[in-house]
N, C-alpha and C positions, 0 to 999 in steps of 0.2 A: 436625219432629222432630231432636230435639238428636239432633247425633253429637259425644257422650263421647269426650274424648282419654283414652286409657290407655294405660298403660305397657308393655304386655305385648301378643301378638296373639294375639288374639279365632278365629284361623281354623279351631278345631274348634267345632263346635255344641255340643257338652258341657263347654268351659270353663266353669271356677268362676267366670270373671270375666263372663262373659254377664248373672248375679244381679241385677251392680248396676248397671246398665244399663236405664235405660226405656226402653220402647218405647211400640207404636200399632200395633192395631187398625185393618187398613188395609180398608175394602170394595173387593169386587171385581164386576164385572161383566162380563156377555160380552161379545164382541167384537162392532161390528155384524152382523148377518148383508148390512145392505145396502151395507160397505164390503169383501167379501171380495173379492178379486183376479177370481174368473171367475163365468160363470153357473152353470156344473155347482156350482161349493160353493154361490153362493147358492141352486140348487134344491134338492138335496141334502139341506144343512142347514135350509131355513128353518122343520120343522115337529119336527125334532129336536131333543130335549133338549142342553144344551152351554155349556160356561164356565159354569159350578154352582156351581163352591168361591166360595161364600160371602166369604170375608174370611183374612188371611193376618194372624199377630201376630210385628210386625215392630222390630229393634232395629237400631244401628248405633253404629259406635265408630271410632276412630282410633288411629291410634302415630303421626302426622305424616306418613309416607312411604304409606303403607297404609292404606285403608277396609275394614273390614267390615259386610257386611249381614249379619244372622240373618234369616230368611222359617220360617216356620213355620204345616203346614197340615196340616185335617186328609186322612188319606191314604184312597182307595178300598180297599176290605180282595180286590176283586178282581183280581188285577194283569193283566197284558195283554201276552202273546209277544211278540208288534208291533210295541203301542205304548208307549212309557215316560211314566209321568208325568216332570214337567219343570217347571221351573220359571226365571226370571230376573228381573235387577234393568235397569230400566230409566233411563240417565242422558240427561235430553234436551239436543237441542244448539243449543237458541234460545228465544224464548219463547212461537212458533207452534208448538213441534210437538208432538203428540199421542200422549195415553198409550194413549187407549181402541183407538188403531187402527195401534200399535206402528209409531206415526212416521209422513209421508209422505214423498214424490219427496223436497218445496220445502225442508221440516225432519225430516231424518230422527233416530232413537233410536242410543244404542246401546244393545248388549243383552246383557248377562252370563249367560248360556244357560248351565244344566247340566240333564241328562238322565240319568236313573235307567240304571243298565248301561254306559256310556258312561264313558270314560278322560275325564279332563281336564273346561273346560270353556271354553265357545268364543265371544268378541269379536266382535260383531258390529254392522254397520248397520240398522241397521233402518224401512225406507221402504212401508208399510202391510204391513197382513196378510198372513202369511209369507211377505212380500221381504227376505229376509236375504241380504246378503254379510258375506263373511268380513273381520274387520280386522287378522286372528293372533294370538295371545294376551298380548302385551303387558303381559305381567306380572300378570294373570287367574287366579286361582285359585277353587275352591270345593271343599269337603268337607260331604260330608250322613252324615245319618245318619238311620234310621227306625225308632221302640217307640211300643209305645201307641197306635196307633192313630193315629202322628201324622209327619211328615215335619218334618226341621229340615236347612237350608243356608247355610252359612255362605261369601258370595261376599267374596272381596279382591281390591280392585284397590289402583291408583294415586290416594292422597288427592287428588291435583290433578282428574283426572276430575270427581271426584266435587262436587269447590267451584266449577270452571268451569261444571256445572251447574246447582250450587243445589237439584235436585229432586229425586227420584226414583222412580219406578213399579214396580211389582211384576204382573207376569206367570206363571200357574198353571196348565197343562197336565194333565188325567187321563186315561192312555192308557189306562186302561179302559175309555172312551168311545171311546180313537179320537183323544184332541185331538192335534191337533198343527198347524202352521202357523199362521194368520191362527185355529181355531176353538179357544178357548180365554177366558181368563177374564183384565182386565186391571184395574190399581186406574187412579186419577187420579192427579194429581201430588201427591206431600205437601214442601212445602217442608224445604229441610235447615238445621240451624243449627250451625255446625262451634264447639266449644269451642276 
């Protein structure tokens, strides 16, 4: 994916500058049931549908200091009062980091996690499905909008983090289906090419 150099901040999902940035449709699939951290989760969700968000439209740009990643996907029309829709951008920490399990203890991933209804964004280390540790905000932010049955979220963070990773992944949780932690959909890694 091309990460285009821009001369303006694109932290707003509705910013007109996004029209000039090419994107990719990124396929998603459910986090494998056998990778879930406990037997309870594996048994409870074994026969239930989850991680059914099929794809997300992803665009990326940077201004030299910050990288902006815009993730857009179809929103479920039935909100859930307890579980919130959520999305994350994942950055690899090495060649062996696994996107489909949100990292492992040997090769964690960095997650920039946004959740509907919660303030701010969390900067996390992911070491497997639902195994997240807080890294602090470290200049990470997110803005979201919802229109025409779709979510659009722009994640902003240090360009250096994305360049060091060289690739990104996406995760989506459908709150109306009670998805959270390791129960969700993830993409494979997408290589980043910076202007």
